[in-house]
C-alpha positions in Angstrom: 20.9 -9.7 12.1 23.8 -10.2 14.6 24.4 -8.0 16.9 28.3 -7.2 16.2 27.3 -6.3 12.6 28.1 -3.1 10.8 24.6 -2.7 10.2 21.2 -3.0 12.2 18.7 -5.1 10.0 16.5 -1.3 10.3 19.2 0.6 8.7 19.8 -2.2 5.8 16.9 -2.0 4.9 16.7 1.8 4.9 19.8 2.0 3.5 18.6 -0.3 0.2 14.9 0.2 0.4 15.0 2.8 -2.7 18.2 2.1 -3.8 20.7 0.2 -6.6 20.8 -2.4 -4.5 17.0 -3.3 -4.0 16.5 -3.6 -7.6 19.7 -5.6 -8.4 18.8 -8.0 -5.0 15.1 -8.0 -6.7 16.3 -9.0 -10.0 19.6 -10.8 -9.0 18.0 -14.1 -9.7 17.6 -13.5 -13.1 21.1 -14.3 -14.5 20.9 -17.5 -13.2 18.4 -19.0 -16.2 16.7 -20.1 -13.4 13.2 -22.1 -14.6 10.3 -23.5 -12.1 9.0 -27.3 -13.5 6.0 -26.7 -10.3 3.9 -30.2 -12.0 7.3 -32.5 -11.3 8.3 -33.3 -7.8 11.6 -31.2 -6.4 14.1 -33.8 -7.3 16.3 -30.6 -8.2 16.7 -27.0 -7.4 13.9 -24.8 -8.6 15.2 -22.2 -11.1 14.0 -19.3 -12.4 14.7 -16.2 -15.3 12.9 -13.8 -16.4 12.8 -14.3 -20.1 10.1 -14.1 -22.6 8.1 -17.3 -21.6 5.5 -19.7 -24.1 1.9 -18.4 -23.1 -0.9 -20.9 -22.9 -2.9 -19.6 -26.2 -2.6 -15.7 -28.2 -2.8 -13.4 -26.2 -4.3 -9.9 -27.0 -2.1 -8.0 -24.1 1.5 -7.4 -23.9 2.1 -5.0 -20.5 -0.3 -3.8 -18.1 -0.5 -0.6 -16.4 -2.9 -0.3 -13.3 -3.4 2.6 -11.6 -4.5 1.9 -8.2 -6.4 3.7 -6.2 -6.5 3.3 -2.7 -8.7 4.1 -0.3 -12.3 4.0 -2.7 -13.7 6.1 -5.1 -17.3 7.1 -4.4 -18.6 4.8 -7.6 -22.1 6.9 -7.2 -20.3 10.6 -7.8 -18.3 9.7 -9.8 -19.3 7.3 -12.6 -22.9 5.3 -11.7 -25.8 7.7 -11.4 -28.2 7.3 -9.1 -31.3 8.8 -8.8 -33.0 7.0 -6.0 -30.8 9.1 -4.0 -31.9 12.4 -5.0 -35.4 10.5 -4.3 -34.6 9.3 -1.4 -32.3 12.9 0.1 -32.3 12.8 3.6 -34.5 10.1 4.5 -33.5 6.6 6.3 -32.6 4.1 3.5 -35.0 1.7 3.0 -33.4 -1.5 3.5 -30.6 -3.2 5.3 -26.7 -1.6 5.5 -23.4 -3.2 6.7 -21.9 -0.5 8.1 -17.5 -0.2 8.7 -17.9 2.2 11.5 -21.3 1.9 13.5 -20.0 5.1 15.4 -20.2 7.5 12.8 -23.2 6.0 10.9 -26.1 7.2 10.1 -29.3 5.9 7.9 -30.2 9.1 6.2 -29.5 8.7 2.1 -26.9 10.6 1.1 -27.3 12.5 -3.2 -24.6 13.5 -5.1 -23.2 16.8 -5.4 -22.4 16.5 -8.8 -24.1 16.9 -11.6 -24.2 13.5 -14.2 -23.8 13.7 -18.0 -23.9 11.1 -20.8 -20.4 11.1 -23.5 -19.7 9.9 -26.5 -21.6 7.6 -28.4 -22.1 5.0 -25.8 -23.1 7.5 -23.3 -21.5 6.8 -20.9 -22.3 8.2 -17.7 -19.5 11.0 -16.5 -20.3 13.3 -13.2 -18.6 17.0 -13.4 -15.9 15.8 -11.7 -14.2 13.1 -13.9 -13.5 16.0 -17.5 -11.3 13.5 -19.0 -12.7 10.5 -18.1 -15.9 11.6 -19.6 -13.1 12.1 -23.2 -12.0 9.0 -23.2 -15.8 7.4 -22.5 -15.6 5.4 -26.1 -11.8 3.9 -25.2 -12.9 2.3 -21.9 -14.6 -0.8 -20.2 -16.6 0.9 -17.4 -17.2 -2.5 -15.0 -20.4 -1.3 -11.8 -21.0 -4.6 -10.5 -17.4 -5.5 -8.8 -17.5 -7.2 -5.8 -15.0 -8.3 -3.1 -17.3 -8.3 -0.5 -14.9 -7.6 2.7 -15.1 -4.2 4.2 -11.9 -2.6 5.3 -9.5 -1.2 3.3 -6.4 -4.4 3.7 -8.5 -7.2 3.4 -10.1 -5.9 0.0 -6.9 -4.6 -1.3 -5.4 -8.2 -1.2 -9.0 -9.6 -2.7 -8.0 -7.0 -6.2 -3.8 -7.2 -5.9 -3.3 -11.2 -5.3 -6.6 -12.4 -5.2 -7.3 -13.6 -1.6 -7.8 -11.1 1.3 -5.5 -13.0 3.4 -1.8 -11.5 3.4 1.4 -13.0 2.3 0.4 -13.7 -1.7 1.8 -13.1 -4.6 0.4 -9.6 -6.3 -0.8 -9.6 -9.9 2.1 -8.0 -10.9 4.4 -11.5 -9.6 1.8 -13.9 -11.3 2.4 -12.0 -14.6 6.5 -11.8 -14.7 6.0 -14.8 -13.1 4.3 -16.4 -16.5 5.5 -14.2 -19.0 8.9 -13.3 -18.0 10.2 -9.6 -19.8 10.4 -8.2 -23.3 13.4 -6.1 -21.3 16.8 -7.5 -19.4 18.1 -4.2 -18.7 15.3 -3.3 -16.5 12.9 -4.8 -14.2 9.6 -6.9 -15.5 7.6 -4.6 -12.4 7.8 -1.5 -11.3 5.8 0.6 -8.5 5.3 4.3 -9.2 4.3 4.9 -5.8 3.0 8.5 -4.3 6.1 10.8 -2.8 3.3 10.4 0.2 3.4 7.6 1.5 2.8 4.1 1.2 -0.8 2.7 0.3 -2.1 1.1 2.8 -0.1 -2.1 3.9 2.8 -0.6 2.7 4.9 -2.8 0.4 2.5 -5.9 0.2 1.2 -4.2 -2.3 3.8 -5.6 -4.6 5.3 -8.2 -3.0 5.9 -11.4 -4.3 4.3 -13.6 -1.9 6.3 -17.1 -2.2 7.1 -17.2 -5.8 11.0 -16.0 -5.6 11.6 -12.3 -5.0 12.5 -12.1 -8.4 9.0 -11.1 -9.2 8.8 -8.5 -6.9 8.0 -5.1 -7.8 10.8 -2.6 -8.1 9.8 0.5 -6.3 10.7 3.4 -8.1 11.3 6.8 -5.8 8.3 9.5 -6.3 11.2 11.6 -7.3 14.3 12.8 -8.8 17.2 11.3 -8.8 13.9 8.1 -9.6 16.6 5.4 -8.5 19.2 6.3 -6.2 23.1 5.9 -6.7 22.4 4.7 -9.8 25.3 7.2 -11.4 28.8 5.5 -9.7 30.6 8.4 -8.3 33.0 10.6 -10.7 36.2 9.4 -9.8 35.0 5.7 -10.7 33.2 6.6 -13.6 34.4 4.6 -16.8 37.7 2.5 -17.3 37.9 2.8 -13.0 34.6 1.3 -12.1 35.2 -1.5 -15.2 39.0 -2.2 -13.1 37.0 -2.3 -10.0 33.6 -4.6 -11.0 36.7 -7.0 -12.8 38.6 -7.6 -9.9 35.4 -7.9 -7.2 34.1 -10.3 -9.8 37.5 -12.5 -10.2 36.8 -12.6 -6.0 33.8 -13.6 -6.2 34.1 -16.2 -8.3 37.2 -17.8 -6.6 35.2 -17.9 -3.5 31.9 -19.5 -5.5 34.4 -22.4 -6.9 35.3 -22.7 -3.3 31.4 -22.7 -2.5 30.0 -25.0 -5.5 26.1 -24.8 -5.5 25.2 -21.6 -4.0 22.7 -20.0 -5.9 22.5 -16.9 -3.8 26.7 -16.7 -4.0 26.6 -16.6 -7.5 23.0 -14.9 -7.5 25.5 -11.7 -5.9 27.8 -12.0 -8.7 25.4 -11.6 -11.5 23.5 -8.8 -9.8 26.7 -6.4 -10.5 26.0 -7.5 -14.4 22.3 -6.4 -13.9 23.2 -3.3 -12.0 25.8 -1.9 -14.7 23.1 -2.4 -17.5 20.7 -0.7 -15.8 23.0 2.1 -15.3 22.2 3.6 -18.9 18.7 1.8 -19.4 16.9 2.4 -15.9 17.7 6.9 -16.4 16.9 6.7 -20.0 13.7 5.1 -19.4 12.8 7.8 -16.5 14.4 11.0 -17.9 10.6 13.2 -19.6 13.2 15.6 -20.5 13.1 15.4 -24.4 9.4 14.6 -24.3 7.6 17.3 -26.5 6.0 20.0 -25.0 3.2 19.2 -26.0 3.0 15.5 -24.2 4.2 17.1 -21.3 1.0 19.7 -21.1 -1.2 16.5 -22.3 0.1 15.1 -19.0 -0.4 18.1 -17.0 2.9 18.4 -15.7 2.9 22.1 -16.5 0.0 22.7 -13.8 0.8 21.6 -9.8 -2.4 19.8 -9.1 -1.2 17.5 -11.6 2.1 17.5 -11.9 3.1 14.8 -9.8 0.8 12.7 -11.2 1.3 13.1 -14.6 5.2 13.0 -14.6 4.2 9.3 -13.3 1.7 8.4 -15.8 4.3 9.8 -18.3 7.1 7.4 -16.9 4.5 4.2 -17.0 4.0 5.3 -20.8 7.9 4.8 -21.0 7.9 2.0 -19.2 5.9 0.0 -21.0 6.8 1.3 -24.4 10.6 0.4 -23.6 9.3 -4.0 -22.7 8.5 -3.4 -19.2 5.6 -6.1 -18.2 3.6 -4.8 -15.4 3.9 -1.0 -14.1 1.7 0.2 -11.1 1.3 4.1 -10.3 -0.4 4.8 -6.7 -2.0 7.2 -4.9 -0.8 7.3 -1.1 -2.1 6.4 1.7 -6.0 6.4 1.9 -6.2 8.9 -0.2 -9.8 8.4 -1.4 -11.1 7.5 1.9 -13.3 10.2 2.1 -15.6 9.3 5.7 -15.5 13.4 5.7 -15.6 16.8 4.2 -16.5 14.7 1.0 -17.7 17.1 -0.8 -14.2 19.4 -0.5 -12.1 16.5 -1.0 -13.3 13.8 -3.3 -12.5 17.3 -6.2 -9.2 17.2 -5.0 -8.8 13.8 -5.3 -10.4 13.4 -8.6 -8.7 16.7 -10.2 -4.7 15.1 -9.2 -5.8 12.1 -11.2 -8.2 12.6 -13.8 -6.0 14.7 -16.7 -3.3 12.4 -16.4 -5.1 9.4 -17.0 -7.0 10.0 -19.3 -3.9 11.4 -21.4 -2.2 7.9 -20.7 -5.1 6.6 -22.7 -4.8 8.9 -25.4 -0.8 8.9 -25.7 -0.4 4.9 -26.0 -3.6 5.0 -28.5 -1.6 7.7 -30.8 1.9 5.4 -30.0 0.0 2.0 -31.3 0.7 0.8 -27.9 -3.1 1.1 -26.6 -4.3 -2.3 -28.3 -1.3 -4.5 -26.5 -1.6 -2.8 -22.5 -4.4 -3.0 -20.5 -4.8 0.1 -18.7 -6.7 0.0 -15.4 -8.2 2.5 -13.0 -9.9 1.8 -9.7 -9.4 0.9 -5.7 -10.2 -1.6 -3.6 -13.7 0.0 -3.0 -16.9 2.3 -3.3 -18.3 4.6 -1.0 -21.9 4.1 0.5 -25.2 5.5 0.2 -26.0 7.0 3.2 -24.1 9.6 5.7 -21.0 9.1 7.8 -20.5 12.2 9.8 -23.7 13.5 10.5 -22.2 17.0 11.8 -23.1 19.6 9.1 -23.5 19.3 5.3 -19.6 20.3 4.6 -18.7 17.4 6.9 -20.6 14.9 5.6 -19.2 11.5 4.0 -19.2 8.1 2.5 -18.2 4.4 4.3 -16.5 1.6 2.5 -18.8 -0.3 0.1 -17.4 -3.6 -1.3 -20.5 -5.4 -1.9 -21.0 -3.2 -5.1 -18.0 -0.5 -7.1 -16.8 1.0 -10.1 -13.8 0.7 -12.0 -12.4 1.2 -15.4 -10.2 -1.0 -18.2 -9.3 0.2 -21.3 -7.3 -1.8 -24.2 -5.2 -5.1 -24.4 -8.2 -6.8 -25.8 -11.2 -5.1 -23.6 -14.1 -3.8 -25.3 -14.0 0.2 -26.2 -17.2 2.1 -25.3 -18.9 -0.5 -23.0 -20.7 -0.6 -20.0 -20.6 -4.0 -17.9 -22.8 -4.3 -14.7 -25.4 -2.7 -12.8 -25.3 -2.0 -8.8 -29.0 -1.6 -7.1 -31.2 2.0 -7.4 -29.0 3.7 -4.4 -25.1 1.9 -5.8 -25.2 -0.4 -2.7 -24.3 -3.9 -4.0 -24.1 -5.4 -7.4 -27.0 -7.1 -8.8 -26.2 -7.7 -12.6 -23.2 -9.5 -14.4 -21.3 -9.7 -11.1 -17.6 -9.7 -11.7 -15.4 -10.6 -8.0 -12.3 -9.9 -8.3 -11.2 -14.0 -8.9 -13.8 -13.4 -12.4 -11.4 -9.9 -13.0 -7.4 -11.9 -12.5 -8.8 -14.9 -14.4 -10.1 -12.2 -17.8 -6.9 -10.6 -17.6 -4.6 -13.7 -17.5 -7.0 -14.2 -20.2 -6.2 -11.6 -22.3 -2.6 -11.9 -21.4 -2.5 -15.5 -23.2 -2.3 -17.7 -19.4 -4.8 -19.7 -18.3 -5.2 -19.1 -14.4 -5.6 -22.5 -13.5 -2.9 -23.3 -15.4 -0.4 -20.8 -14.1 1.0 -23.0 -10.7 3.8 -22.4 -8.4 4.9 -25.9 -6.4 4.7 -24.8 -3.2 4.9 -27.4 -0.2 4.1 -30.1 -2.5 0.5 -28.0 -4.0 0.1 -26.2 -7.2 -0.8 -23.3 -6.5 -2.7 -20.3 -8.5 -4.1 -16.9 -8.7 -7.5 -18.4 -8.7 -6.1 -20.3 -5.1 -9.6 -22.6 -5.4 -12.0 -20.0 -6.2 -14.7 -20.1 -9.1 -12.7 -17.5 -11.0 -14.2 -17.2 -14.6 -13.2 -15.6 -17.9 -16.1 -12.7 -18.4 -16.4 -13.3 -22.2 -19.1 -10.2 -22.5 -15.8 -7.8 -21.6 -13.9 -8.4 -24.6 -13.2 -7.2 -27.5 
């Protein structure tokens, strides 16, 4: 901004980051009826919208809810039991390990503090930390062989969320909304339900549209009521006064637009008023859970302090996809699963927060007949190592980063039910069987949504860009129902 502006850049971003302004700005190009044609040179200004698009083949999935556990859940303590950890407990690890934090590293093997049992007809293993997960064992596909191969949080987050370890690329939700559009033109196609404490590592880059048009970036919903600021007009402007005000402003803007033909940004700003007016009703209704039954609220754990926040956000996620939102992402706070120390007390607290609400989401979607068409993802950017970090006493030990073999699960939308895919070695260190790289995961997701990841392109700098970006992503057919 110029120095004589009324607002500084920082003030402008601060005022608009969580209000109606950001919602409209993220979607203001929607009504321009713009549509890209990346296969041809840009002889004319490209145009984009979020109207429903034709798929490459018949889809299994229509919407997705990604429950992202930022920090790296410990797979060998939750869903990938390793008896070898007990056998070698306290002994040096019999092999090589790549530590992220060498200063606190120890070669001593750390067994799990929690007992595992098999659940469901599938016999899927879960520890005592996640009784909710155990109750949905026959609904999910548990992938035990995830791999990104870069041990830092930021790079691995980008790998899982954008396809590459580098910054600046479009998020998965942006690619899906770019390729498919949305069923509901009164709500953003891509919505983010952030944690009330803080943003995850890499902040807003987690839902950035990168070099795709800003139309496809995620719209952030506040973690507490009011979920969107300034959604309701002041009392003195409600009804006819607001209608008259917007009509007068629209007239002024269109006169100005007539003097500056071809100014798409100006035309888009005008169109944003119409979108904002529609959202006043649609967004408020979608995020209001007051009319949900007490049984439903209890299912999500909204009646308990430990699960109230996450349960509320999971329920809102269900309400959003129920109303045609294409992609919803629910985040935990910064480093919530990054248990370098005190894992014995901190991991149970993390599991308690998310276990019941996440399981409730699966059960609720199934009851409503939405699970078959909605992909639900649970997982983070990495797992943990099988050895001790911070060897200063049993109550203070933890586990370091591990991106060479970790677990996550998916459900609905065309994924198999009650299926365990792949394996790590006997210590849970490296994926050794049916390895699923982040780009394989993305190719498989795109396939379920009726898209070919190599054919969904965006023309940038005279080159066709895809989410795979030249990586050998393959559809993992073993995961498909």
